[in-house]
PDBQT receptor file of N, H, CA, C and O in Angstrom, charges set to zero:
ATOM      1  N   MET A   1       0.089  -7.534  33.704  1.00  0.00    +0.000 N 
ATOM      2  CA  MET A   1       1.401  -6.947  33.923  1.00  0.00    +0.000 C 
ATOM      3  C   MET A   1       1.295  -5.423  33.877  1.00  0.00    +0.000 C 
ATOM      4  O   MET A   1       1.012  -4.831  32.835  1.00  0.00    +0.000 OA
ATOM      5  N   THR A   2       1.523  -4.828  34.997  1.00  0.00    +0.000 N 
ATOM      6  H   THR A   2       1.753  -5.309  35.843  1.00  0.00    +0.000 HD
ATOM      7  CA  THR A   2       1.481  -3.377  35.053  1.00  0.00    +0.000 C 
ATOM      8  C   THR A   2       2.885  -2.823  35.099  1.00  0.00    +0.000 C 
ATOM      9  O   THR A   2       3.790  -3.404  35.696  1.00  0.00    +0.000 OA
ATOM     10  N   ASN A   3       3.040  -1.687  34.453  1.00  0.00    +0.000 N 
ATOM     11  H   ASN A   3       2.304  -1.215  33.968  1.00  0.00    +0.000 HD
ATOM     12  CA  ASN A   3       4.327  -1.006  34.450  1.00  0.00    +0.000 C 
ATOM     13  C   ASN A   3       4.148   0.309  35.195  1.00  0.00    +0.000 C 
ATOM     14  O   ASN A   3       3.749   1.307  34.595  1.00  0.00    +0.000 OA
ATOM     15  N   PRO A   4       4.435   0.325  36.490  1.00  0.00    +0.000 N 
ATOM     16  CA  PRO A   4       4.185   1.546  37.266  1.00  0.00    +0.000 C 
ATOM     17  C   PRO A   4       5.083   2.695  36.809  1.00  0.00    +0.000 C 
ATOM     18  O   PRO A   4       6.279   2.519  36.574  1.00  0.00    +0.000 OA
ATOM     19  N   GLN A   5       4.476   3.873  36.689  1.00  0.00    +0.000 N 
ATOM     20  H   GLN A   5       3.505   4.016  36.880  1.00  0.00    +0.000 HD
ATOM     21  CA  GLN A   5       5.243   5.062  36.312  1.00  0.00    +0.000 C 
ATOM     22  C   GLN A   5       6.031   5.539  37.533  1.00  0.00    +0.000 C 
ATOM     23  O   GLN A   5       5.504   5.545  38.645  1.00  0.00    +0.000 OA
ATOM     24  N   PRO A   6       7.281   5.937  37.335  1.00  0.00    +0.000 N 
ATOM     25  CA  PRO A   6       8.047   6.473  38.470  1.00  0.00    +0.000 C 
ATOM     26  C   PRO A   6       7.473   7.825  38.886  1.00  0.00    +0.000 C 
ATOM     27  O   PRO A   6       7.058   8.619  38.041  1.00  0.00    +0.000 OA
ATOM     28  N   HIS A   7       7.453   8.076  40.174  1.00  0.00    +0.000 N 
ATOM     29  H   HIS A   7       7.790   7.431  40.861  1.00  0.00    +0.000 HD
ATOM     30  CA  HIS A   7       6.943   9.342  40.683  1.00  0.00    +0.000 C 
ATOM     31  C   HIS A   7       7.912  10.466  40.322  1.00  0.00    +0.000 C 
ATOM     32  O   HIS A   7       9.129  10.287  40.368  1.00  0.00    +0.000 OA
ATOM     33  N   SER A   8       7.361  11.624  39.963  1.00  0.00    +0.000 N 
ATOM     34  H   SER A   8       6.372  11.770  39.926  1.00  0.00    +0.000 HD
ATOM     35  CA  SER A   8       8.226  12.751  39.640  1.00  0.00    +0.000 C 
ATOM     36  C   SER A   8       8.848  13.296  40.916  1.00  0.00    +0.000 C 
ATOM     37  O   SER A   8       8.225  13.307  41.978  1.00  0.00    +0.000 OA
ATOM     38  N   THR A   9      10.048  13.731  40.791  1.00  0.00    +0.000 N 
ATOM     39  H   THR A   9      10.554  13.722  39.929  1.00  0.00    +0.000 HD
ATOM     40  CA  THR A   9      10.759  14.255  41.953  1.00  0.00    +0.000 C 
ATOM     41  C   THR A   9      10.525  15.756  42.065  1.00  0.00    +0.000 C 
ATOM     42  O   THR A   9      10.057  16.402  41.128  1.00  0.00    +0.000 OA
ATOM     43  N   ARG A  10      10.852  16.277  43.196  1.00  0.00    +0.000 N 
ATOM     44  H   ARG A  10      11.232  15.752  43.958  1.00  0.00    +0.000 HD
ATOM     45  CA  ARG A  10      10.669  17.712  43.441  1.00  0.00    +0.000 C 
ATOM     46  C   ARG A  10      11.526  18.529  42.472  1.00  0.00    +0.000 C 
ATOM     47  O   ARG A  10      11.087  19.583  42.011  1.00  0.00    +0.000 OA
ATOM     48  N   SER A  11      12.730  18.067  42.157  1.00  0.00    +0.000 N 
ATOM     49  H   SER A  11      13.086  17.211  42.531  1.00  0.00    +0.000 HD
ATOM     50  CA  SER A  11      13.599  18.825  41.247  1.00  0.00    +0.000 C 
ATOM     51  C   SER A  11      13.031  18.826  39.823  1.00  0.00    +0.000 C 
ATOM     52  O   SER A  11      13.150  19.824  39.113  1.00  0.00    +0.000 OA
ATOM     53  N   GLU A  12      12.415  17.716  39.401  1.00  0.00    +0.000 N 
ATOM     54  H   GLU A  12      12.318  16.905  39.978  1.00  0.00    +0.000 HD
ATOM     55  CA  GLU A  12      11.792  17.692  38.076  1.00  0.00    +0.000 C 
ATOM     56  C   GLU A  12      10.623  18.657  38.011  1.00  0.00    +0.000 C 
ATOM     57  O   GLU A  12      10.439  19.353  37.013  1.00  0.00    +0.000 OA
ATOM     58  N   GLU A  13       9.827  18.699  39.082  1.00  0.00    +0.000 N 
ATOM     59  H   GLU A  13       9.976  18.133  39.893  1.00  0.00    +0.000 HD
ATOM     60  CA  GLU A  13       8.698  19.621  39.120  1.00  0.00    +0.000 C 
ATOM     61  C   GLU A  13       9.178  21.066  39.108  1.00  0.00    +0.000 C 
ATOM     62  O   GLU A  13       8.592  21.902  38.420  1.00  0.00    +0.000 OA
ATOM     63  N   LEU A  14      10.231  21.372  39.856  1.00  0.00    +0.000 N 
ATOM     64  H   LEU A  14      10.707  20.692  40.414  1.00  0.00    +0.000 HD
ATOM     65  CA  LEU A  14      10.772  22.719  39.874  1.00  0.00    +0.000 C 
ATOM     66  C   LEU A  14      11.326  23.103  38.501  1.00  0.00    +0.000 C 
ATOM     67  O   LEU A  14      11.118  24.227  38.043  1.00  0.00    +0.000 OA
ATOM     68  N   ARG A  15      12.022  22.185  37.848  1.00  0.00    +0.000 N 
ATOM     69  H   ARG A  15      12.191  21.272  38.220  1.00  0.00    +0.000 HD
ATOM     70  CA  ARG A  15      12.570  22.446  36.520  1.00  0.00    +0.000 C 
ATOM     71  C   ARG A  15      11.451  22.691  35.514  1.00  0.00    +0.000 C 
ATOM     72  O   ARG A  15      11.562  23.581  34.671  1.00  0.00    +0.000 OA
ATOM     73  N   SER A  16      10.382  21.917  35.591  1.00  0.00    +0.000 N 
ATOM     74  H   SER A  16      10.292  21.194  36.276  1.00  0.00    +0.000 HD
ATOM     75  CA  SER A  16       9.236  22.107  34.706  1.00  0.00    +0.000 C 
ATOM     76  C   SER A  16       8.569  23.453  34.953  1.00  0.00    +0.000 C 
ATOM     77  O   SER A  16       8.208  24.150  34.004  1.00  0.00    +0.000 OA
ATOM     78  N   PHE A  17       8.404  23.823  36.219  1.00  0.00    +0.000 N 
ATOM     79  H   PHE A  17       8.697  23.257  36.990  1.00  0.00    +0.000 HD
ATOM     80  CA  PHE A  17       7.791  25.101  36.552  1.00  0.00    +0.000 C 
ATOM     81  C   PHE A  17       8.623  26.264  36.021  1.00  0.00    +0.000 C 
ATOM     82  O   PHE A  17       8.083  27.201  35.432  1.00  0.00    +0.000 OA
ATOM     83  N   VAL A  18       9.934  26.203  36.230  1.00  0.00    +0.000 N 
ATOM     84  H   VAL A  18      10.372  25.442  36.708  1.00  0.00    +0.000 HD
ATOM     85  CA  VAL A  18      10.815  27.276  35.753  1.00  0.00    +0.000 C 
ATOM     86  C   VAL A  18      10.770  27.356  34.235  1.00  0.00    +0.000 C 
ATOM     87  O   VAL A  18      10.730  28.455  33.682  1.00  0.00    +0.000 OA
ATOM     88  N   PHE A  19      10.774  26.233  33.558  1.00  0.00    +0.000 N 
ATOM     89  H   PHE A  19      10.806  25.340  34.007  1.00  0.00    +0.000 HD
ATOM     90  CA  PHE A  19      10.700  26.237  32.096  1.00  0.00    +0.000 C 
ATOM     91  C   PHE A  19       9.407  26.883  31.618  1.00  0.00    +0.000 C 
ATOM     92  O   PHE A  19       9.418  27.694  30.693  1.00  0.00    +0.000 OA
ATOM     93  N   MET A  20       8.290  26.521  32.249  1.00  0.00    +0.000 N 
ATOM     94  H   MET A  20       8.281  25.861  33.001  1.00  0.00    +0.000 HD
ATOM     95  CA  MET A  20       7.002  27.079  31.813  1.00  0.00    +0.000 C 
ATOM     96  C   MET A  20       6.916  28.573  32.086  1.00  0.00    +0.000 C 
ATOM     97  O   MET A  20       6.361  29.311  31.273  1.00  0.00    +0.000 OA
ATOM     98  N   THR A  21       7.452  29.035  33.210  1.00  0.00    +0.000 N 
ATOM     99  H   THR A  21       7.903  28.435  33.871  1.00  0.00    +0.000 HD
ATOM    100  CA  THR A  21       7.328  30.451  33.544  1.00  0.00    +0.000 C 
ATOM    101  C   THR A  21       8.358  31.314  32.834  1.00  0.00    +0.000 C 
ATOM    102  O   THR A  21       8.053  32.446  32.457  1.00  0.00    +0.000 OA
ATOM    103  N   VAL A  22       9.578  30.805  32.641  1.00  0.00    +0.000 N 
ATOM    104  H   VAL A  22       9.826  29.886  32.947  1.00  0.00    +0.000 HD
ATOM    105  CA  VAL A  22      10.636  31.615  32.040  1.00  0.00    +0.000 C 
ATOM    106  C   VAL A  22      10.628  31.529  30.521  1.00  0.00    +0.000 C 
ATOM    107  O   VAL A  22      10.954  32.509  29.851  1.00  0.00    +0.000 OA
ATOM    108  N   VAL A  23      10.261  30.377  29.961  1.00  0.00    +0.000 N 
ATOM    109  H   VAL A  23       9.995  29.581  30.505  1.00  0.00    +0.000 HD
ATOM    110  CA  VAL A  23      10.321  30.196  28.511  1.00  0.00    +0.000 C 
ATOM    111  C   VAL A  23       8.941  30.222  27.875  1.00  0.00    +0.000 C 
ATOM    112  O   VAL A  23       8.687  31.026  26.978  1.00  0.00    +0.000 OA
ATOM    113  N   MET A  24       8.054  29.360  28.325  1.00  0.00    +0.000 N 
ATOM    114  H   MET A  24       8.260  28.707  29.054  1.00  0.00    +0.000 HD
ATOM    115  CA  MET A  24       6.778  29.191  27.620  1.00  0.00    +0.000 C 
ATOM    116  C   MET A  24       5.841  30.384  27.767  1.00  0.00    +0.000 C 
ATOM    117  O   MET A  24       5.189  30.752  26.791  1.00  0.00    +0.000 OA
ATOM    118  N   ALA A  25       5.744  30.997  28.928  1.00  0.00    +0.000 N 
ATOM    119  H   ALA A  25       6.274  30.698  29.722  1.00  0.00    +0.000 HD
ATOM    120  CA  ALA A  25       4.827  32.129  29.112  1.00  0.00    +0.000 C 
ATOM    121  C   ALA A  25       5.196  33.302  28.205  1.00  0.00    +0.000 C 
ATOM    122  O   ALA A  25       4.307  33.834  27.541  1.00  0.00    +0.000 OA
ATOM    123  N   PRO A  26       6.469  33.739  28.138  1.00  0.00    +0.000 N 
ATOM    124  CA  PRO A  26       6.795  34.831  27.221  1.00  0.00    +0.000 C 
ATOM    125  C   PRO A  26       6.623  34.450  25.747  1.00  0.00    +0.000 C 
ATOM    126  O   PRO A  26       6.199  35.276  24.939  1.00  0.00    +0.000 OA
ATOM    127  N   VAL A  27       6.948  33.216  25.398  1.00  0.00    +0.000 N 
ATOM    128  H   VAL A  27       7.293  32.545  26.054  1.00  0.00    +0.000 HD
ATOM    129  CA  VAL A  27       6.784  32.787  24.011  1.00  0.00    +0.000 C 
ATOM    130  C   VAL A  27       5.315  32.790  23.623  1.00  0.00    +0.000 C 
ATOM    131  O   VAL A  27       4.961  33.295  22.557  1.00  0.00    +0.000 OA
ATOM    132  N   LEU A  28       4.456  32.236  24.464  1.00  0.00    +0.000 N 
ATOM    133  H   LEU A  28       4.743  31.825  25.329  1.00  0.00    +0.000 HD
ATOM    134  CA  LEU A  28       3.032  32.221  24.160  1.00  0.00    +0.000 C 
ATOM    135  C   LEU A  28       2.450  33.627  24.124  1.00  0.00    +0.000 C 
ATOM    136  O   LEU A  28       1.584  33.911  23.297  1.00  0.00    +0.000 OA
ATOM    137  N   SER A  29       2.902  34.502  24.994  1.00  0.00    +0.000 N 
ATOM    138  H   SER A  29       3.606  34.272  25.667  1.00  0.00    +0.000 HD
ATOM    139  CA  SER A  29       2.444  35.892  24.970  1.00  0.00    +0.000 C 
ATOM    140  C   SER A  29       2.854  36.570  23.675  1.00  0.00    +0.000 C 
ATOM    141  O   SER A  29       2.054  37.277  23.062  1.00  0.00    +0.000 OA
ATOM    142  N   GLY A  30       4.082  36.363  23.259  1.00  0.00    +0.000 N 
ATOM    143  H   GLY A  30       4.732  35.789  23.757  1.00  0.00    +0.000 HD
ATOM    144  CA  GLY A  30       4.554  36.950  22.003  1.00  0.00    +0.000 C 
ATOM    145  C   GLY A  30       3.784  36.432  20.807  1.00  0.00    +0.000 C 
ATOM    146  O   GLY A  30       3.434  37.203  19.913  1.00  0.00    +0.000 OA
ATOM    147  N   VAL A  31       3.519  35.149  20.779  1.00  0.00    +0.000 N 
ATOM    148  H   VAL A  31       3.804  34.523  21.505  1.00  0.00    +0.000 HD
ATOM    149  CA  VAL A  31       2.751  34.561  19.672  1.00  0.00    +0.000 C 
ATOM    150  C   VAL A  31       1.336  35.129  19.648  1.00  0.00    +0.000 C 
ATOM    151  O   VAL A  31       0.809  35.434  18.578  1.00  0.00    +0.000 OA
ATOM    152  N   LEU A  32       0.725  35.271  20.804  1.00  0.00    +0.000 N 
ATOM    153  H   LEU A  32       1.152  35.023  21.673  1.00  0.00    +0.000 HD
ATOM    154  CA  LEU A  32      -0.629  35.823  20.876  1.00  0.00    +0.000 C 
ATOM    155  C   LEU A  32      -0.664  37.270  20.377  1.00  0.00    +0.000 C 
ATOM    156  O   LEU A  32      -1.555  37.631  19.608  1.00  0.00    +0.000 OA
ATOM    157  N   ILE A  33       0.282  38.094  20.800  1.00  0.00    +0.000 N 
ATOM    158  H   ILE A  33       1.006  37.801  21.424  1.00  0.00    +0.000 HD
ATOM    159  CA  ILE A  33       0.329  39.488  20.379  1.00  0.00    +0.000 C 
ATOM    160  C   ILE A  33       0.627  39.588  18.886  1.00  0.00    +0.000 C 
ATOM    161  O   ILE A  33       0.022  40.401  18.187  1.00  0.00    +0.000 OA
ATOM    162  N   ALA A  34       1.550  38.771  18.394  1.00  0.00    +0.000 N 
ATOM    163  H   ALA A  34       2.042  38.111  18.962  1.00  0.00    +0.000 HD
ATOM    164  CA  ALA A  34       1.886  38.805  16.968  1.00  0.00    +0.000 C 
ATOM    165  C   ALA A  34       0.720  38.344  16.108  1.00  0.00    +0.000 C 
ATOM    166  O   ALA A  34       0.475  38.916  15.046  1.00  0.00    +0.000 OA
ATOM    167  N   SER A  35      -0.003  37.323  16.547  1.00  0.00    +0.000 N 
ATOM    168  H   SER A  35       0.196  36.859  17.410  1.00  0.00    +0.000 HD
ATOM    169  CA  SER A  35      -1.132  36.851  15.751  1.00  0.00    +0.000 C 
ATOM    170  C   SER A  35      -2.258  37.875  15.748  1.00  0.00    +0.000 C 
ATOM    171  O   SER A  35      -2.940  38.025  14.733  1.00  0.00    +0.000 OA
ATOM    172  N   TYR A  36      -2.474  38.587  16.854  1.00  0.00    +0.000 N 
ATOM    173  H   TYR A  36      -1.920  38.466  17.678  1.00  0.00    +0.000 HD
ATOM    174  CA  TYR A  36      -3.481  39.645  16.874  1.00  0.00    +0.000 C 
ATOM    175  C   TYR A  36      -3.084  40.776  15.924  1.00  0.00    +0.000 C 
ATOM    176  O   TYR A  36      -3.923  41.277  15.175  1.00  0.00    +0.000 OA
ATOM    177  N   GLY A  37      -1.827  41.174  15.947  1.00  0.00    +0.000 N 
ATOM    178  H   GLY A  37      -1.145  40.767  16.555  1.00  0.00    +0.000 HD
ATOM    179  CA  GLY A  37      -1.348  42.208  15.027  1.00  0.00    +0.000 C 
ATOM    180  C   GLY A  37      -1.490  41.775  13.578  1.00  0.00    +0.000 C 
ATOM    181  O   GLY A  37      -1.859  42.585  12.727  1.00  0.00    +0.000 OA
ATOM    182  N   PHE A  38      -1.208  40.533  13.288  1.00  0.00    +0.000 N 
ATOM    183  H   PHE A  38      -0.909  39.876  13.979  1.00  0.00    +0.000 HD
ATOM    184  CA  PHE A  38      -1.349  40.013  11.930  1.00  0.00    +0.000 C 
ATOM    185  C   PHE A  38      -2.813  40.040  11.501  1.00  0.00    +0.000 C 
ATOM    186  O   PHE A  38      -3.114  40.418  10.369  1.00  0.00    +0.000 OA
ATOM    187  N   LEU A  39      -3.719  39.648  12.381  1.00  0.00    +0.000 N 
ATOM    188  H   LEU A  39      -3.474  39.341  13.301  1.00  0.00    +0.000 HD
ATOM    189  CA  LEU A  39      -5.149  39.677  12.049  1.00  0.00    +0.000 C 
ATOM    190  C   LEU A  39      -5.632  41.099  11.792  1.00  0.00    +0.000 C 
ATOM    191  O   LEU A  39      -6.414  41.326  10.869  1.00  0.00    +0.000 OA
ATOM    192  N   VAL A  40      -5.182  42.054  12.591  1.00  0.00    +0.000 N 
ATOM    193  H   VAL A  40      -4.547  41.870  13.341  1.00  0.00    +0.000 HD
ATOM    194  CA  VAL A  40      -5.562  43.451  12.374  1.00  0.00    +0.000 C 
ATOM    195  C   VAL A  40      -5.012  43.940  11.043  1.00  0.00    +0.000 C 
ATOM    196  O   VAL A  40      -5.708  44.651  10.318  1.00  0.00    +0.000 OA
ATOM    197  N   TRP A  41      -3.795  43.582  10.710  1.00  0.00    +0.000 N 
ATOM    198  H   TRP A  41      -3.230  43.004  11.299  1.00  0.00    +0.000 HD
ATOM    199  CA  TRP A  41      -3.174  43.977   9.447  1.00  0.00    +0.000 C 
ATOM    200  C   TRP A  41      -3.956  43.415   8.260  1.00  0.00    +0.000 C 
ATOM    201  O   TRP A  41      -4.232  44.141   7.305  1.00  0.00    +0.000 OA
ATOM    202  N   ILE A  42      -4.313  42.141   8.310  1.00  0.00    +0.000 N 
ATOM    203  H   ILE A  42      -4.089  41.551   9.086  1.00  0.00    +0.000 HD
ATOM    204  CA  ILE A  42      -5.100  41.529   7.232  1.00  0.00    +0.000 C 
ATOM    205  C   ILE A  42      -6.469  42.197   7.137  1.00  0.00    +0.000 C 
ATOM    206  O   ILE A  42      -6.937  42.500   6.040  1.00  0.00    +0.000 OA
ATOM    207  N   TYR A  43      -7.112  42.427   8.280  1.00  0.00    +0.000 N 
ATOM    208  H   TYR A  43      -6.732  42.181   9.171  1.00  0.00    +0.000 HD
ATOM    209  CA  TYR A  43      -8.423  43.069   8.289  1.00  0.00    +0.000 C 
ATOM    210  C   TYR A  43      -8.347  44.458   7.653  1.00  0.00    +0.000 C 
ATOM    211  O   TYR A  43      -9.222  44.823   6.867  1.00  0.00    +0.000 OA
ATOM    212  N   GLN A  44      -7.325  45.231   7.980  1.00  0.00    +0.000 N 
ATOM    213  H   GLN A  44      -6.614  44.935   8.618  1.00  0.00    +0.000 HD
ATOM    214  CA  GLN A  44      -7.193  46.564   7.406  1.00  0.00    +0.000 C 
ATOM    215  C   GLN A  44      -6.884  46.515   5.914  1.00  0.00    +0.000 C 
ATOM    216  O   GLN A  44      -7.294  47.405   5.169  1.00  0.00    +0.000 OA
ATOM    217  N   MET A  45      -6.170  45.493   5.473  1.00  0.00    +0.000 N 
ATOM    218  H   MET A  45      -5.837  44.770   6.078  1.00  0.00    +0.000 HD
ATOM    219  CA  MET A  45      -5.958  45.345   4.031  1.00  0.00    +0.000 C 
ATOM    220  C   MET A  45      -7.277  45.063   3.320  1.00  0.00    +0.000 C 
ATOM    221  O   MET A  45      -7.492  45.549   2.210  1.00  0.00    +0.000 OA
ATOM    222  N   LEU A  46      -8.155  44.293   3.935  1.00  0.00    +0.000 N 
ATOM    223  H   LEU A  46      -7.980  43.898   4.837  1.00  0.00    +0.000 HD
ATOM    224  CA  LEU A  46      -9.433  43.942   3.308  1.00  0.00    +0.000 C 
ATOM    225  C   LEU A  46     -10.417  45.108   3.278  1.00  0.00    +0.000 C 
ATOM    226  O   LEU A  46     -11.168  45.257   2.314  1.00  0.00    +0.000 OA
ATOM    227  N   ILE A  47     -10.422  45.931   4.321  1.00  0.00    +0.000 N 
ATOM    228  H   ILE A  47      -9.813  45.810   5.104  1.00  0.00    +0.000 HD
ATOM    229  CA  ILE A  47     -11.405  47.014   4.361  1.00  0.00    +0.000 C 
ATOM    230  C   ILE A  47     -10.852  48.326   3.814  1.00  0.00    +0.000 C 
ATOM    231  O   ILE A  47     -11.596  49.302   3.720  1.00  0.00    +0.000 OA
ATOM    232  N   GLY A  48      -9.578  48.382   3.450  1.00  0.00    +0.000 N 
ATOM    233  H   GLY A  48      -8.973  47.589   3.526  1.00  0.00    +0.000 HD
ATOM    234  CA  GLY A  48      -9.027  49.579   2.836  1.00  0.00    +0.000 C 
ATOM    235  C   GLY A  48      -8.320  50.527   3.783  1.00  0.00    +0.000 C 
ATOM    236  O   GLY A  48      -8.327  51.735   3.544  1.00  0.00    +0.000 OA
ATOM    237  N   GLY A  49      -7.731  50.046   4.811  1.00  0.00    +0.000 N 
ATOM    238  H   GLY A  49      -7.726  49.065   5.005  1.00  0.00    +0.000 HD
ATOM    239  CA  GLY A  49      -6.932  50.888   5.715  1.00  0.00    +0.000 C 
ATOM    240  C   GLY A  49      -7.636  51.135   7.024  1.00  0.00    +0.000 C 
ATOM    241  O   GLY A  49      -8.766  50.694   7.237  1.00  0.00    +0.000 OA
ATOM    242  N   PRO A  50      -6.939  51.863   7.918  1.00  0.00    +0.000 N 
ATOM    243  CA  PRO A  50      -7.539  52.142   9.217  1.00  0.00    +0.000 C 
ATOM    244  C   PRO A  50      -8.711  53.109   9.073  1.00  0.00    +0.000 C 
ATOM    245  O   PRO A  50      -8.765  53.874   8.110  1.00  0.00    +0.000 OA
ATOM    246  N   PRO A  51      -9.629  53.083  10.001  1.00  0.00    +0.000 N 
ATOM    247  CA  PRO A  51     -10.773  53.994   9.913  1.00  0.00    +0.000 C 
ATOM    248  C   PRO A  51     -10.353  55.445  10.126  1.00  0.00    +0.000 C 
ATOM    249  O   PRO A  51      -9.400  55.724  10.853  1.00  0.00    +0.000 OA
ATOM    250  N   HIS A  52     -11.064  56.354   9.493  1.00  0.00    +0.000 N 
ATOM    251  H   HIS A  52     -11.838  56.127   8.902  1.00  0.00    +0.000 HD
ATOM    252  CA  HIS A  52     -10.767  57.778   9.628  1.00  0.00    +0.000 C 
ATOM    253  C   HIS A  52     -11.607  58.363  10.740  1.00  0.00    +0.000 C 
ATOM    254  O   HIS A  52     -12.774  58.009  10.908  1.00  0.00    +0.000 OA
ATOM    255  N   ALA A  53     -11.004  59.264  11.498  1.00  0.00    +0.000 N 
ATOM    256  H   ALA A  53     -10.056  59.551  11.361  1.00  0.00    +0.000 HD
ATOM    257  CA  ALA A  53     -11.721  59.851  12.635  1.00  0.00    +0.000 C 
ATOM    258  C   ALA A  53     -12.639  60.980  12.232  1.00  0.00    +0.000 C 
ATOM    259  O   ALA A  53     -13.306  61.567  13.084  1.00  0.00    +0.000 OA
TER     260      ALA A  53
């Protein structure tokens, strides 16, 4: 007994694409930038501040 999956419609694909480009891309970019900033902050706390020129 097979249960065939319904084919996705063009409107579902368009809605998914818009969601990924309008919502997920900026959210993931923000998370990536924030996590990098957090890692730099922790690293500077461990080594005693930013390097001196």
